[in-house]
C-alpha positions in Angstrom: 19.8 -208.0 33.7 20.6 -210.2 36.6 17.6 -212.1 37.9 16.9 -215.7 38.8 14.6 -217.1 36.0 13.7 -220.2 38.0 12.8 -218.3 41.2 9.2 -219.2 42.1 6.9 -216.4 43.1 3.2 -216.3 44.0 0.9 -215.7 41.1 -2.8 -214.8 40.8 -5.2 -214.8 43.7 -5.2 -218.4 44.7 -2.2 -220.5 45.6 -0.5 -220.7 42.2 3.2 -220.0 41.6 5.1 -219.1 38.5 8.8 -218.8 37.8 10.2 -215.3 37.3 10.9 -216.2 33.7 7.2 -217.1 33.2 6.1 -213.9 34.9 8.4 -211.8 32.7 7.1 -213.5 29.5 3.5 -212.9 30.7 4.1 -209.3 31.5 5.9 -208.5 28.3 2.8 -209.5 26.3 1.0 -206.3 27.4 3.2 -204.1 29.6 5.8 -201.5 28.8 9.2 -203.4 28.5 11.1 -201.0 30.7 8.6 -201.3 33.5 8.8 -205.1 33.1 12.5 -205.1 33.6 12.3 -203.0 36.7 9.4 -205.0 38.2 11.1 -208.3 37.6 14.3 -207.1 39.2 12.4 -205.9 42.3 10.5 -209.2 42.5 13.8 -211.1 42.4 15.0 -209.0 45.3 12.0 -210.1 47.3 13.3 -213.7 47.2 10.0 -215.2 46.0 7.8 -213.7 48.7 5.8 -211.4 46.4 4.5 -211.8 42.9 1.8 -210.5 40.5 -1.8 -211.0 41.3 -3.3 -209.2 38.3 -1.9 -207.1 35.5 -3.3 -206.0 32.1 -7.0 -205.5 31.6 -8.6 -205.3 28.2 -10.5 -202.3 27.0 -14.0 -202.3 28.5 -12.9 -204.6 31.3 -12.2 -201.9 33.9 -14.5 -202.5 37.0 -17.0 -199.8 37.4 -17.1 -199.5 41.1 -15.5 -197.4 43.9 -11.7 -197.6 44.3 -11.1 -198.2 40.5 -10.0 -195.7 37.9 -12.5 -194.8 35.2 -12.6 -196.9 32.1 -9.6 -196.0 29.8 -7.8 -194.1 32.6 -6.2 -197.0 34.3 -2.5 -198.0 33.8 -3.7 -201.6 33.9 -5.2 -200.9 30.4 -3.5 -199.9 27.2 -2.2 -196.4 27.1 -0.4 -194.5 24.4 2.9 -193.5 25.7 5.0 -190.7 24.2 7.7 -193.1 23.1 5.2 -194.9 20.8 4.5 -197.9 23.0 0.9 -198.8 23.5 0.2 -201.0 26.6 -0.1 -201.2 30.3 2.2 -200.2 33.1 0.7 -201.4 36.4 0.4 -204.6 38.3 -1.4 -205.6 41.5 0.8 -207.6 43.8 0.1 -210.5 46.1 2.2 -211.9 48.9 2.7 -215.5 50.2 0.5 -216.5 53.1 1.9 -219.8 54.2 -0.3 -222.6 52.7 -3.3 -220.3 52.5 -4.5 -218.2 49.6 -2.1 -215.4 48.7 -2.8 -212.1 50.5 -2.4 -208.5 49.8 1.0 -207.1 50.7 1.4 -204.5 53.5 3.1 -201.1 53.1 6.1 -202.4 54.9 6.6 -205.0 52.1 6.5 -202.7 49.1 8.3 -199.6 47.7 6.1 -196.8 48.8 6.0 -193.6 46.6 9.0 -191.3 47.5 10.9 -194.0 49.5 14.5 -194.9 49.0 13.4 -198.4 47.8 11.3 -196.9 45.1 14.2 -194.8 44.0 16.5 -197.8 43.9 14.3 -200.0 41.7 12.4 -197.4 39.7 8.9 -198.7 40.7 6.5 -197.5 43.4 3.2 -198.1 45.1 1.6 -194.8 44.7 -2.1 -195.1 45.4 -3.2 -193.5 48.7 -1.2 -192.8 51.9 0.2 -195.6 53.9 -2.0 -196.3 56.9 -4.9 -194.4 55.5 -8.2 -195.9 54.4 -8.4 -196.4 50.7 -4.6 -196.8 50.2 -3.5 -199.6 47.9 -0.1 -201.1 48.8 -0.6 -203.7 46.1 -0.7 -201.4 43.1 2.8 -200.9 41.6 3.8 -198.9 38.6 6.9 -197.0 37.3 8.0 -194.0 39.3 7.6 -191.7 36.3 3.8 -192.4 36.5 1.5 -191.1 39.3 -2.1 -190.3 38.5 -3.5 -190.7 35.0 -4.6 -187.1 34.5 -1.2 -185.8 35.7 0.5 -188.2 33.2 -1.7 -187.0 30.4 -1.1 -183.3 31.2 2.7 -183.9 31.2 2.6 -185.3 27.7 2.2 -189.0 28.4 5.8 -189.7 29.4 7.1 -193.3 29.1 9.3 -195.0 31.7 12.8 -193.9 30.9 14.7 -196.8 29.3 17.9 -198.0 31.1 16.9 -197.1 34.7 20.0 -198.1 36.8 18.5 -200.5 39.3 21.0 -202.8 41.1 22.9 -205.3 38.9 21.1 -204.2 35.8 24.4 -203.6 34.0 27.5 -205.7 34.4 30.4 -204.0 36.0 33.1 -202.7 33.7 35.9 -205.3 33.4 39.1 -204.6 35.2 41.5 -202.8 32.9 44.2 -205.0 31.5 47.3 -204.6 33.7 50.2 -202.9 32.1 52.7 -205.7 31.1 55.8 -205.7 33.3 58.6 -204.9 30.9 61.2 -207.6 30.7 64.4 -206.6 32.4 66.8 -205.2 29.9 70.5 -206.1 30.3 72.7 -203.1 30.8 75.2 -202.1 28.1 77.9 -203.8 30.2 76.1 -207.1 30.2 74.4 -207.1 26.8 76.1 -209.3 24.2 74.5 -207.4 21.4 76.0 -204.1 22.8 79.3 -205.8 23.1 79.1 -206.9 19.4 78.1 -203.4 18.3 80.8 -201.8 20.4 83.7 -203.5 18.6 84.3 -200.5 16.5 84.0 -198.2 19.6 86.5 -200.5 21.4 89.0 -200.1 18.7 88.7 -196.4 18.9 89.0 -196.7 22.6 92.3 -198.6 22.2 93.7 -195.7 20.3 92.6 -193.3 23.0 94.2 -195.5 25.7 97.5 -195.5 23.9 97.4 -191.8 23.5 96.6 -191.4 27.2 99.4 -193.6 28.4 102.9 -192.8 27.3 104.9 -196.0 27.5 108.7 -196.8 27.0 108.6 -200.6 26.7 104.8 -201.4 27.3 104.1 -204.8 25.8 100.8 -206.2 24.8 100.7 -208.0 28.2 101.0 -204.6 29.9 98.1 -203.3 27.9 96.0 -206.4 28.8 96.8 -205.9 32.5 95.9 -202.2 32.3 92.7 -202.9 30.6 91.7 -205.5 33.1 92.6 -203.3 36.0 90.7 -200.4 34.5 87.6 -202.5 33.8 87.9 -202.2 30.1 88.2 -204.8 27.3 90.4 -207.8 27.7 92.6 -207.8 24.7 94.4 -210.5 22.8 98.1 -209.9 22.2 97.3 -208.8 18.7 95.2 -206.0 20.2 91.8 -207.5 19.0 89.0 -207.1 21.6 87.7 -210.1 23.4 85.1 -208.7 25.7 83.8 -205.1 26.2 82.7 -204.6 29.8 82.5 -200.9 30.7 82.1 -197.6 29.1 85.0 -195.6 27.8 84.4 -193.0 30.5 85.5 -195.6 33.1 88.9 -195.8 31.5 89.4 -192.1 30.8 88.7 -191.5 34.5 91.6 -193.7 35.7 93.8 -191.6 37.9 97.4 -190.7 37.1 98.4 -192.9 40.1 96.7 -195.9 38.6 98.4 -195.3 35.3 101.8 -195.0 36.9 101.1 -198.2 38.8 100.6 -200.0 35.5 103.9 -198.8 34.1 102.6 -195.9 32.2 103.0 -192.1 32.5 100.3 -189.5 32.6 99.9 -187.3 29.6 
């Protein structure tokens, strides 16, 4: 997960600060780990303006006064989630207040239930209605959780692991580009082809002689014809020196070209 571990955020209800790494460690001691990852990511996105005021409460420590859930039915306390985790899944937020004591955040500063911001980060402030008396913009928990009784009736669902908040997972690496094949020489330019084609060249020489009826054609005439036709250059003993073009080039030589070289069409 991408977050800035050294980012300072407000902490507690005085003027204290903690780094995000310290906050994460503190939260993981008692809170559902999936919730912690989401909350830390959201806090990082607030650039150090908002942090945790309070979190986990021990059994029997739930305040017994208006505005608080009954003992044992608060997500600030240990709950038995369906995935086997036992712990808390709620935090009360504080916001910076200049050099003064941290204050409660406003609804405009938090991901209200049902908002696009809540959907993006997987956490929401769900207690009360924004702008109404009794609402709590500081209370934040996973979007899978609303009221305690509803959660219980639904089978005590846990926050779904792997919620895709921004930058949680590194992007897939760019695929390796296909290597550009090295240019291959054509048969006409490939020395290896030339070497392999010696036998073919000798066969071609026989074809050439059968194509050109000669009276007194000397080896020099054959060399001149082969050069003009774009075929092998031959030594006077008829052995190939260089193969340059395919046999089809020679066999396509016109009758006029053959006559010009002193031969006669077959």
